[in-house]
C-alpha positions as CSV (number, residue, x, y, z in Angstrom):
1,M,-11.2,2.2,3.2
2,L,-7.8,3.0,1.7
3,V,-7.9,6.0,-0.5
4,L,-5.0,6.5,-3.0
5,T,-4.2,9.1,-5.6
6,R,-2.7,7.7,-8.8
7,K,-2.0,9.0,-12.2
8,A,-2.6,7.4,-15.6
9,Q,-0.3,4.4,-16.3
10,E,0.3,3.8,-12.5
11,E,-0.7,0.6,-10.8
12,I,-1.9,-0.6,-7.4
13,M,-1.1,-4.2,-6.3
14,I,-3.5,-6.1,-4.0
15,G,-1.8,-9.0,-2.4
16,D,0.6,-10.8,-4.7
17,H,-1.8,-11.6,-7.6
18,I,-4.1,-8.7,-8.3
19,V,-3.0,-5.6,-10.1
20,V,-5.3,-2.5,-10.7
21,S,-3.9,-0.3,-13.5
22,I,-5.1,3.2,-14.1
23,V,-5.4,3.1,-17.9
24,K,-6.8,6.6,-18.6
25,V,-8.1,9.6,-16.7
26,S,-10.2,11.9,-18.8
27,G,-13.2,14.2,-18.3
28,G,-14.1,13.1,-14.8
29,K,-13.9,9.4,-15.7
30,I,-11.2,6.8,-14.8
31,K,-10.6,3.8,-17.0
32,L,-9.2,0.9,-14.8
33,G,-7.6,-2.4,-15.9
34,I,-7.7,-5.3,-13.4
35,T,-5.4,-8.3,-13.7
36,A,-6.3,-11.2,-11.4
37,P,-6.2,-15.0,-11.4
38,P,-9.3,-16.6,-13.0
39,E,-10.6,-17.9,-9.7
40,I,-11.1,-14.4,-8.5
41,S,-14.5,-13.0,-9.4
42,I,-14.6,-9.3,-10.4
43,K,-18.0,-7.8,-10.2
44,R,-19.1,-4.3,-11.1
45,E,-22.2,-2.3,-10.2
46,E,-23.5,0.1,-12.9
47,D,-26.3,1.5,-10.7
48,P,-24.8,4.1,-8.3
49,Q,-27.9,3.9,-6.1
50,K,-27.1,0.2,-5.4
51,F,-23.6,1.3,-4.3
52,D,-25.1,3.9,-2.0
53,E,-27.5,1.3,-0.5
54,R,-24.6,-1.1,0.1
55,A,-22.5,1.6,1.7
56,Q,-25.3,2.6,4.0
57,K,-25.8,-1.1,5.0
58,R,-22.1,-1.5,5.7
59,A,-22.1,1.8,7.8
60,A,-25.1,0.4,9.8
61,G,-23.1,-2.8,10.4
62,E,-25.5,-4.9,8.2
63,P,-23.8,-7.5,6.0
64,H,-24.0,-6.8,2.3
65,H,-24.7,-9.3,-0.5
66,G,-22.7,-12.4,-0.3
67,K,-21.2,-14.3,2.7
68,V,-19.4,-12.3,5.3
69,M,-16.8,-13.2,7.9
70,K,-15.1,-11.2,10.6
71,V,-11.4,-10.8,10.7
72,G,-9.9,-8.7,13.5
73,G,-13.3,-7.4,14.3
74,Q,-13.9,-6.1,10.8
75,E,-16.4,-7.7,8.4
76,Y,-15.2,-8.8,5.0
77,S,-16.7,-10.9,2.2
78,K,-15.4,-14.5,2.2
79,Q,-14.2,-13.8,-1.3
80,A,-12.1,-10.8,-0.2
81,V,-10.5,-12.9,2.6
82,A,-9.8,-15.7,0.2
83,A,-8.2,-13.3,-2.3
84,A,-6.0,-11.8,0.5
85,L,-4.8,-15.3,1.4
86,I,-3.6,-16.2,-2.1
């Protein structure tokens, strides 16, 4: 996992076609803007427990929801691999 520190109004570019913008930081919350091609699916999880369960599965080496493929010995969702190849 890549961990970055960004300030409001700064951006992070993923590949050549996905931009994550830090719109606002306030009161312990971060507002993000994501710009991506329409063929890229962006999903969010509102239930923190589900995130925790998925993180534990990944840590245990179990694939999470969706189809997974290995690249360089690391497991990635096929969607993430496709996005990286755009």
